[in-house]
C-alpha positions in Angstrom: 20.1 2.2 27.1 22.1 2.2 31.0 18.7 4.0 32.1 16.5 1.4 30.9 19.4 -1.4 32.4 19.1 1.1 36.3 15.0 0.6 35.4 15.1 -2.8 35.0 17.6 -3.2 37.9 15.5 -1.1 40.0 12.7 -3.3 39.1 14.1 -5.9 39.9 15.1 -5.2 43.0 11.8 -3.4 43.5 14.2 -0.9 44.8 15.4 2.6 43.4 19.4 3.4 43.1 19.0 6.2 45.1 18.2 4.0 48.0 21.1 1.2 47.7 23.7 0.7 49.7 26.0 0.7 46.2 24.8 4.0 45.6 25.6 5.4 49.0 29.1 4.0 48.5 30.0 6.7 45.3 30.8 9.9 46.7 28.4 12.8 46.5 27.6 14.8 43.2 28.6 18.0 43.2 26.9 18.4 39.1 24.9 16.3 37.2 27.5 14.7 35.3 29.0 13.5 38.7 25.5 12.6 39.1 25.1 10.6 36.8 28.4 9.4 36.3 28.2 7.9 39.8 24.7 6.2 39.3 26.1 4.4 36.2 29.1 3.4 37.9 27.1 2.1 41.0 24.3 0.4 39.0 27.5 -1.9 37.4 28.2 -3.2 40.0 24.2 -3.8 41.1 23.6 -5.7 38.2 26.5 -8.2 38.7 23.9 -9.7 41.5 20.6 -9.6 39.4 21.2 -13.5 37.9 21.0 -14.9 41.7 17.2 -12.9 41.7 16.2 -13.1 37.8 18.1 -15.6 36.1 19.4 -15.5 32.7 17.0 -14.1 30.8 16.1 -11.1 32.6 20.3 -10.5 32.7 20.6 -10.8 29.3 18.7 -8.3 28.7 20.0 -6.3 31.5 23.1 -7.0 30.3 22.6 -5.9 26.5 21.4 -2.1 28.4 24.7 -1.6 29.9 27.3 -3.0 27.1 25.8 -5.0 24.2 24.4 -2.0 22.9 27.7 0.0 22.5 28.9 -2.7 19.3 25.9 -2.3 17.3 25.4 -0.2 14.1 23.0 3.1 13.8 21.1 0.9 11.3 20.4 -2.2 13.3 19.8 -0.5 16.8 15.6 -1.8 16.8 16.5 -5.1 15.8 19.2 -6.1 18.5 17.1 -4.6 21.0 14.4 -6.8 20.1 16.7 -9.8 20.3 18.1 -9.1 22.9 16.1 -6.7 25.0 12.6 -7.4 24.5 12.5 -11.1 23.7 14.6 -12.6 26.6 12.1 -10.4 29.1 9.2 -11.8 26.9 11.1 -14.5 28.1 10.8 -14.3 31.3 6.9 -13.2 31.1 6.0 -16.7 30.0 8.5 -17.8 32.9 6.8 -16.6 35.3 2.9 -16.5 34.2 2.6 -20.3 32.3 1.5 -18.3 28.8 3.1 -20.0 26.0 3.0 -17.7 22.2 
């Protein structure tokens, strides 16, 4: 789920994680696992700025991708993802487009 969270961050800020000064503040990775760890650490820091750029619903979706999904059972992950990611993103779409469903 963290990869979806990174994608949502990149989409919100219209910039790749690798291009962020936050990412450059971490050491250069020597292995793929180190790169993944440093990318996720940078994304965790980056997501603290999302509320001022996107609003509460979008922040809720991103936060769940990074943290909330860790506390669900494997049997309910689809329902929880729908409630915590899809519905908040749909609400953002409604705000931006003026649509009501």
